[in-house]
C-alpha positions as CSV (number, residue, x, y, z in Angstrom):
1,M,0.0,-0.1,0.2
2,S,1.3,3.5,-0.6
3,I,1.6,6.0,2.2
4,A,-1.8,7.9,1.3
5,E,-3.3,4.4,1.3
6,R,-2.1,3.9,4.4
7,Q,-3.0,7.1,6.1
8,A,-6.6,6.9,4.3
9,A,-7.6,3.4,5.5
10,F,-6.2,4.9,9.5
11,A,-8.7,7.6,9.3
12,A,-11.4,5.7,7.9
13,D,-11.3,2.8,10.2
14,L,-10.2,3.8,13.7
15,G,-12.9,4.5,16.2
16,F,-13.2,5.8,19.4
17,E,-13.3,2.2,20.8
18,D,-9.5,1.8,19.4
19,L,-8.0,4.7,21.3
20,P,-6.2,3.8,24.3
21,G,-7.8,5.8,27.6
22,E,-4.4,7.6,28.2
23,V,-4.7,9.0,24.5
24,V,-8.7,9.9,25.2
25,D,-7.8,11.7,27.9
26,Y,-4.9,13.9,26.5
27,A,-6.8,14.6,23.4
28,K,-9.1,16.1,25.5
29,R,-6.2,18.4,27.0
30,L,-5.1,19.4,23.5
31,L,-8.9,20.0,22.2
32,L,-8.7,22.2,25.2
33,D,-5.8,24.2,24.7
34,T,-6.1,24.9,21.1
35,A,-10.1,26.1,21.7
36,G,-9.3,28.2,24.2
37,I,-6.5,30.1,22.2
38,A,-8.8,30.1,19.2
39,I,-11.6,31.8,21.1
40,G,-8.5,34.4,23.3
41,A,-6.6,35.3,20.0
42,E,-8.9,37.7,18.3
43,R,-9.1,40.3,21.0
44,R,-4.9,39.7,21.4
45,A,-3.7,39.3,18.0
46,A,-3.3,42.8,15.8
47,S,-4.5,41.0,12.7
48,S,-7.4,39.3,13.5
49,R,-9.3,42.5,12.2
50,A,-7.9,41.9,8.8
51,F,-8.6,38.5,9.0
52,F,-12.2,38.8,9.8
53,E,-12.8,41.4,7.7
54,G,-11.6,39.8,4.5
55,V,-13.4,36.3,5.2
56,R,-16.8,38.0,5.8
57,A,-16.2,39.9,2.8
58,L,-15.9,36.4,0.5
59,D,-18.4,34.4,3.2
60,A,-22.3,34.4,2.6
61,G,-22.9,31.1,4.2
62,S,-23.5,29.2,7.6
63,G,-22.9,25.9,9.2
64,G,-19.7,26.3,10.5
65,T,-19.0,28.0,13.9
66,V,-16.2,30.7,14.5
67,L,-15.1,30.2,18.3
68,A,-13.8,33.4,18.7
69,T,-17.0,35.3,17.8
70,G,-19.8,32.5,17.7
71,E,-20.9,33.5,14.6
72,S,-21.7,30.8,11.8
73,M,-19.8,30.7,8.4
74,A,-19.7,28.7,5.6
75,P,-17.7,25.6,6.9
76,E,-14.5,25.8,4.9
77,Y,-14.5,29.7,6.1
78,A,-15.2,29.1,9.7
79,A,-12.4,26.6,9.5
80,L,-10.0,29.0,8.0
81,L,-10.7,32.1,10.7
82,N,-10.3,28.9,13.9
83,G,-7.1,27.9,12.3
84,A,-5.8,31.5,12.2
85,M,-6.4,32.2,15.6
86,A,-5.3,29.3,16.8
87,H,-1.7,29.6,15.4
88,S,-2.3,33.6,15.8
89,L,-0.6,33.6,19.3
90,D,2.1,31.3,18.6
91,F,0.7,29.9,21.6
92,D,-0.9,26.2,20.4
93,D,1.0,22.9,20.8
94,T,3.8,21.6,19.4
95,H,5.2,18.0,18.5
96,R,8.9,18.2,19.2
97,A,10.1,15.2,16.8
98,S,8.3,16.9,13.5
99,S,9.1,20.3,14.6
100,L,5.4,21.4,13.8
101,H,1.9,22.8,15.4
102,P,-0.7,20.1,14.7
103,G,-3.7,21.4,16.8
104,A,-3.8,24.5,14.8
105,P,-5.0,23.1,11.0
106,V,-6.7,19.6,12.2
107,L,-8.7,20.8,15.2
108,P,-10.6,23.4,12.8
109,A,-11.0,21.1,9.8
110,A,-12.2,18.5,12.5
111,L,-14.6,20.8,14.1
112,A,-15.8,21.9,10.9
113,A,-16.9,18.5,9.4
114,A,-18.2,17.5,12.4
115,E,-20.8,20.3,12.5
116,R,-21.9,19.6,8.6
117,V,-23.2,15.7,10.0
118,D,-24.0,16.5,13.7
119,A,-21.0,14.4,14.9
120,S,-20.9,13.0,18.5
121,G,-17.9,14.1,20.8
122,A,-16.1,11.0,20.4
123,D,-16.2,11.2,16.6
124,L,-14.8,14.9,16.8
125,L,-12.0,13.6,19.6
126,T,-11.3,10.6,17.1
127,G,-10.6,12.7,14.1
128,L,-8.9,15.0,15.9
129,V,-6.4,12.1,16.9
130,V,-6.3,10.7,13.3
131,G,-5.0,14.2,12.3
132,Y,-2.5,14.5,15.0
133,E,-1.3,10.8,13.8
134,V,-0.9,11.6,10.1
135,T,0.1,15.6,10.4
136,V,3.6,15.0,12.9
137,R,4.3,11.8,11.1
138,L,4.1,13.4,7.9
139,G,6.3,15.8,10.0
140,M,9.1,13.4,10.5
141,A,8.7,12.1,6.9
142,V,9.7,14.8,5.3
143,D,12.7,16.1,7.6
144,P,12.0,19.0,9.9
145,E,15.5,20.3,9.1
146,S,15.7,19.8,5.0
147,H,11.9,20.9,4.7
148,Y,12.5,24.1,6.5
149,G,16.1,24.6,4.9
150,R,14.0,24.7,1.8
151,G,11.7,27.6,2.9
152,F,8.5,25.4,3.5
153,H,6.4,26.0,6.9
154,M,5.7,22.6,8.3
155,T,2.8,23.4,10.0
156,A,1.2,24.4,6.7
157,T,2.2,21.9,4.7
158,C,2.1,18.5,6.5
159,G,-1.0,20.1,8.3
160,T,-2.8,20.2,5.2
161,F,-2.9,16.2,4.7
162,G,-3.7,15.9,8.8
163,A,-6.5,18.1,8.4
164,T,-7.4,16.1,5.3
165,A,-7.2,13.1,7.2
166,A,-9.0,14.6,10.6
167,A,-12.3,15.9,8.4
168,G,-12.5,12.9,6.3
169,S,-12.7,10.5,9.6
170,V,-15.5,12.6,11.3
171,V,-17.5,13.2,8.5
172,G,-17.2,9.1,8.0
173,L,-16.0,8.8,4.5
174,D,-14.3,5.7,3.2
175,A,-10.7,5.1,2.5
176,G,-10.8,5.5,-0.9
177,T,-12.7,8.7,-1.0
178,I,-10.3,9.9,1.8
179,E,-7.3,9.1,-0.6
180,R,-8.8,10.9,-3.3
181,A,-9.0,14.2,-0.7
182,L,-5.2,13.8,-0.1
183,G,-4.3,13.4,-4.0
184,I,-6.0,17.2,-4.3
185,N,-3.9,18.3,-1.6
186,G,-1.5,17.1,-3.1
187,S,-1.4,20.0,-5.0
188,Q,-2.1,21.9,-2.3
189,A,0.1,21.9,0.4
190,A,1.4,25.0,1.0
191,G,3.6,27.6,3.8
192,S,6.3,29.7,3.0
193,L,8.7,30.9,5.9
194,Q,9.3,34.3,4.0
195,F,7.3,35.7,7.1
196,L,10.5,36.3,8.9
197,E,11.3,38.5,6.6
198,N,9.0,41.2,7.9
199,G,7.1,39.8,10.4
200,G,4.4,39.3,8.3
201,W,0.8,37.5,9.0
202,N,1.3,34.8,6.7
203,K,2.5,32.4,9.2
204,R,-1.0,32.9,11.6
205,A,-3.2,32.0,8.2
206,H,-1.2,29.6,7.3
207,P,-3.0,26.6,9.6
208,G,-6.4,28.2,8.5
209,F,-5.9,27.2,5.1
210,A,-4.6,24.1,5.9
211,A,-8.1,23.3,7.3
212,H,-9.7,25.5,4.1
213,R,-8.0,23.2,1.8
214,A,-9.4,20.0,3.5
215,L,-12.9,20.8,3.5
216,V,-12.3,21.8,-0.2
217,A,-10.5,18.8,-1.0
218,L,-12.9,16.3,0.5
219,S,-16.1,17.8,-0.9
220,L,-14.5,17.5,-4.6
221,A,-13.5,13.6,-3.1
222,E,-17.1,13.3,-2.4
223,A,-17.7,14.4,-6.1
224,E,-15.3,11.3,-7.2
225,F,-12.7,14.3,-8.7
226,A,-10.1,11.7,-10.2
227,A,-7.1,13.3,-8.3
228,A,-3.3,12.2,-8.2
229,D,-2.3,8.8,-6.8
230,E,0.6,8.8,-4.3
231,P,0.3,12.4,-3.7
232,I,3.3,11.8,-0.8
233,G,5.4,9.0,-1.6
234,G,5.1,9.5,-5.3
235,A,8.1,10.2,-7.9
236,R,6.7,13.4,-7.9
237,G,4.9,13.4,-4.4
238,F,5.3,15.7,-1.2
239,L,8.2,13.9,0.1
240,R,10.5,14.3,-2.6
241,G,9.2,17.6,-4.2
242,Y,9.7,19.2,-0.3
243,S,12.9,17.7,0.7
244,D,16.4,16.6,0.3
245,D,16.3,14.0,2.8
246,P,13.0,12.6,2.8
247,H,12.5,9.1,5.3
248,P,9.3,8.2,3.6
249,E,9.2,4.6,6.2
250,L,8.1,7.5,9.4
251,A,5.0,8.7,7.5
252,T,3.1,5.3,8.7
253,A,5.4,3.8,11.1
254,G,4.0,2.7,14.3
255,L,0.4,4.1,12.4
256,G,-2.5,2.9,14.9
257,E,0.1,1.4,17.1
258,E,2.4,4.1,18.9
259,W,0.1,7.2,19.5
260,E,2.3,10.4,18.4
261,T,-0.5,12.2,20.0
262,L,1.1,11.9,23.2
263,R,4.3,12.9,22.2
264,T,2.5,16.6,21.6
265,G,3.9,19.4,23.9
266,L,1.9,22.5,25.3
267,K,3.1,26.0,25.5
268,P,3.4,27.7,28.5
269,Y,4.6,31.1,26.5
270,P,3.2,32.3,23.1
271,C,6.2,32.2,21.0
272,C,8.4,29.9,19.1
273,R,9.2,26.9,20.8
274,Y,12.6,26.5,20.6
275,M,12.9,29.6,22.5
276,H,10.9,28.0,25.7
277,N,13.3,26.1,27.6
278,A,15.7,29.3,27.3
279,L,13.1,30.9,29.1
280,D,12.2,28.6,31.8
281,Q,15.7,28.8,32.8
282,L,15.7,32.4,32.2
283,L,12.8,32.9,34.4
284,D,14.6,30.4,37.6
285,I,17.2,32.3,37.3
286,A,15.8,35.5,38.1
287,E,13.6,34.1,40.9
288,T,16.2,32.0,42.6
289,E,19.0,33.9,42.1
290,D,17.2,37.7,42.5
291,V,19.0,38.9,39.8
292,A,18.4,42.7,39.2
293,P,18.0,43.3,35.5
294,D,20.4,46.2,35.8
295,E,23.3,44.2,37.3
296,V,23.2,41.6,34.0
297,E,26.4,42.1,32.3
298,S,25.7,39.4,29.8
299,V,23.7,36.6,28.9
300,R,24.4,33.5,26.7
301,V,21.8,31.2,25.1
302,L,22.7,28.1,23.4
303,L,20.0,26.5,21.1
304,P,20.0,23.9,18.8
305,E,21.2,25.1,15.0
306,A,17.4,25.1,13.9
307,G,16.5,27.3,17.1
308,V,19.2,29.8,16.2
309,N,18.3,30.2,12.5
310,L,15.1,30.8,13.7
311,T,14.9,32.9,16.8
312,G,18.9,34.0,17.0
313,D,18.7,36.5,14.0
314,P,21.1,39.3,14.7
315,T,19.0,41.7,12.9
316,N,15.8,40.9,14.8
317,T,17.0,42.9,18.0
318,Y,14.1,45.5,18.5
319,P,10.7,43.6,17.7
320,Q,8.8,46.1,15.2
321,S,5.9,43.4,15.6
322,F,4.2,40.9,17.6
323,V,5.8,37.9,15.2
324,D,9.2,39.9,15.4
325,G,8.8,39.2,19.4
326,Q,7.7,35.4,19.4
327,F,10.8,34.7,16.9
328,S,13.6,37.1,19.2
329,M,15.3,35.0,22.1
330,P,17.6,38.3,23.1
331,F,13.5,39.9,23.6
332,G,12.6,36.7,25.3
333,A,16.0,37.2,27.4
334,G,14.8,40.9,28.2
335,L,11.6,39.9,29.1
336,A,12.4,37.1,31.3
337,L,15.2,38.6,33.1
338,V,13.0,42.5,33.1
339,R,9.6,41.3,33.8
340,R,10.4,38.0,35.0
341,S,7.3,36.6,32.8
342,A,6.8,36.2,29.5
343,T,2.6,35.9,29.1
344,V,1.0,37.3,26.0
345,D,0.8,40.9,27.6
346,D,4.2,41.0,28.4
347,F,5.3,40.3,24.7
348,I,2.4,42.7,23.5
349,D,3.0,45.8,25.6
350,E,6.6,45.3,24.9
351,V,6.6,45.5,21.8
352,E,3.9,48.1,21.4
353,G,5.9,49.9,23.5
354,G,8.7,49.9,21.7
355,A,11.0,47.7,24.1
356,G,11.5,49.3,26.8
357,G,15.3,50.8,28.0
358,A,15.5,47.7,30.6
359,V,15.0,45.1,27.9
360,R,16.6,46.7,25.3
361,R,19.4,46.7,27.5
362,I,19.5,43.0,28.2
363,I,19.3,42.5,24.3
364,D,22.4,44.2,23.5
365,R,24.4,41.7,25.8
366,T,22.3,38.4,24.9
367,T,24.4,36.4,22.3
368,V,22.3,33.3,20.7
369,E,24.4,30.1,19.5
370,S,24.6,26.4,19.4
371,G,27.3,24.1,21.1
372,D,28.0,20.4,20.9
373,W,26.3,18.9,23.4
374,V,23.0,20.9,22.5
375,A,23.7,19.9,18.8
376,E,24.1,16.3,20.0
377,A,20.9,16.4,21.8
378,F,19.0,17.7,18.9
379,P,16.3,16.5,17.5
380,E,15.2,14.0,20.2
381,K,15.8,16.5,22.6
382,W,15.9,20.2,22.5
383,A,18.3,21.3,24.9
384,T,19.6,24.5,26.2
385,E,22.1,26.3,28.4
386,V,21.8,29.8,29.7
387,T,24.4,31.3,31.5
388,V,23.8,35.2,33.1
389,E,26.9,36.8,34.1
390,T,26.3,39.4,36.8
391,A,28.9,41.6,38.7
392,D,28.1,39.3,41.7
393,G,28.6,36.2,39.8
394,T,28.3,34.0,36.8
395,H,24.8,31.6,36.8
396,T,24.0,28.8,34.5
397,R,21.4,26.5,34.0
398,R,20.9,23.5,31.7
399,S,17.8,21.7,30.5
400,E,16.9,19.3,28.2
401,F,13.0,19.4,27.9
402,A,10.9,22.3,28.2
403,T,8.2,23.2,30.3
404,G,5.2,21.6,28.4
405,E,6.9,18.5,26.9
406,P,5.7,15.2,27.8
407,E,8.8,14.6,29.4
408,N,8.6,17.6,31.6
409,P,4.4,18.5,31.5
410,M,2.3,21.5,32.5
411,S,0.3,20.5,35.3
412,W,-3.8,20.1,34.6
413,E,-4.1,23.3,36.8
414,A,-1.5,25.3,34.7
415,V,-3.3,24.2,31.4
416,V,-6.6,25.1,33.0
417,E,-5.4,28.3,33.9
418,K,-4.0,29.1,30.4
419,Y,-7.5,28.2,29.1
420,E,-9.4,30.4,31.7
421,S,-7.0,33.4,30.6
422,L,-7.8,33.2,27.2
423,A,-11.4,32.0,27.1
424,E,-13.0,34.0,30.1
425,P,-12.6,37.1,29.0
426,V,-14.5,36.5,25.7
427,L,-17.2,34.0,27.1
428,G,-17.4,35.0,30.2
429,E,-16.3,32.6,33.6
430,Q,-19.3,30.7,33.5
431,D,-19.6,29.5,29.7
432,A,-16.0,29.3,29.4
433,R,-16.2,26.5,32.5
434,V,-19.3,24.6,30.9
435,F,-17.4,24.7,27.6
436,R,-14.5,23.0,29.5
437,E,-16.4,20.7,31.4
438,R,-18.3,19.8,28.4
439,I,-14.6,18.9,26.6
440,D,-13.8,17.0,29.7
441,D,-16.9,15.0,28.9
442,I,-17.0,15.0,25.4
443,E,-17.6,11.4,24.8
444,D,-21.1,11.5,26.4
445,V,-22.0,14.9,24.1
446,T,-22.8,16.0,20.6
447,V,-20.8,18.8,18.6
448,A,-23.7,20.6,19.1
449,D,-24.1,20.3,22.9
450,L,-20.4,21.1,23.0
451,L,-20.5,24.3,20.6
452,E,-23.9,25.6,22.9
453,P,-21.8,27.7,25.3
454,V,-19.8,28.8,22.8
455,T,-22.4,30.4,20.6
456,A,-25.3,31.2,23.0
457,G,-26.1,35.0,22.6
458,R,-22.5,35.7,21.3
459,A,-23.2,35.3,17.6
460,V,-21.8,38.8,15.7
461,A,-23.7,39.3,12.6
462,A,-21.5,40.2,9.5
463,D,-21.7,43.9,9.6
464,D,-21.6,44.5,13.1
């Protein structure tokens, strides 16, 4: 069987009863996290107005719920906005070995598909797991270093296929139809890293585009559109076209037996995942050593080479946008050592305020580079070493795993606190709590019941 055939069969055949209990429990946590971000991002991200205004001008449909506003749109456009919102704060889950964010493209496609067929919560959660398993395996197969090196954004490209498999699973399509949809999306998997040059909002749109593409491809596939065979492993397929060093065997290895969903980490900070381990250590130094910002003489951060490339650009020192700040390790060091926190509001306040003098002082004293032990640990471990020199001494921390990784998980209380900080200002305390409780009991509710606290009394007219 080809890769696409294997993935399609997995999506068509997997049932809720096939999921181990630990996978069900963790998938609920991932769902809560991604939904919370999608709800809260609209009010926090400067790009939101343009996203909503542009999509509303295109859409005159209904049937899909936009989590941030409660309004109903055509499913493919609801998925586009939910995916964009889920990624707009760079706060969404990350799978380390594939170096991508599976939740942002997968959940919006699965949710829109679930509303289309009035699916059960169990079917939604099953589709979510299908999407995660397909997305991250493709990320490993296409080789993150090579894929990034060629200028592609993993979440967008691999997420297109995972979102397609997830939506097909939720709708209950047969393997042949899902395979056709994957074949169609072999021509749509896209996402460029060029946004790094100017902080453009393309990155935020990528998961939304992926979810949108999934729903369009499935509709064409159901109409028996004749799609390309072997879109992933073929001679001119995804793996060969998008990578100099593909590993096709990884695209299906352990599928249905080993659950990569469990290896997906959650983010406590709204920035590039490569910065997180260093932020953990810098915050620890600031607190436990009581380091005063004006006493800092130098900061040295060791990251994997991929992390240096993404967050150590010497031209991205004083961020001009939220995106700049999310991809600047020196800026993150300034937040950690000056503010002693790195929340969404910390990032936005310092960027919009032009980075205060104390933060700029830390930026000017921070170097970001790689090192032998950090490089040797990658990609299995996104290790870091941080050294802060002060007038009173040197403080060094080493760590193999950031907070939120499966080996160093966020507590349930921390996950709920993150969700509440994003969802409560939008939904209100009661509806945010009810939504969380329904996710916790998702196998016993329908998707319509699940979304009721999100939509009740909140639907926004397109001309509001």
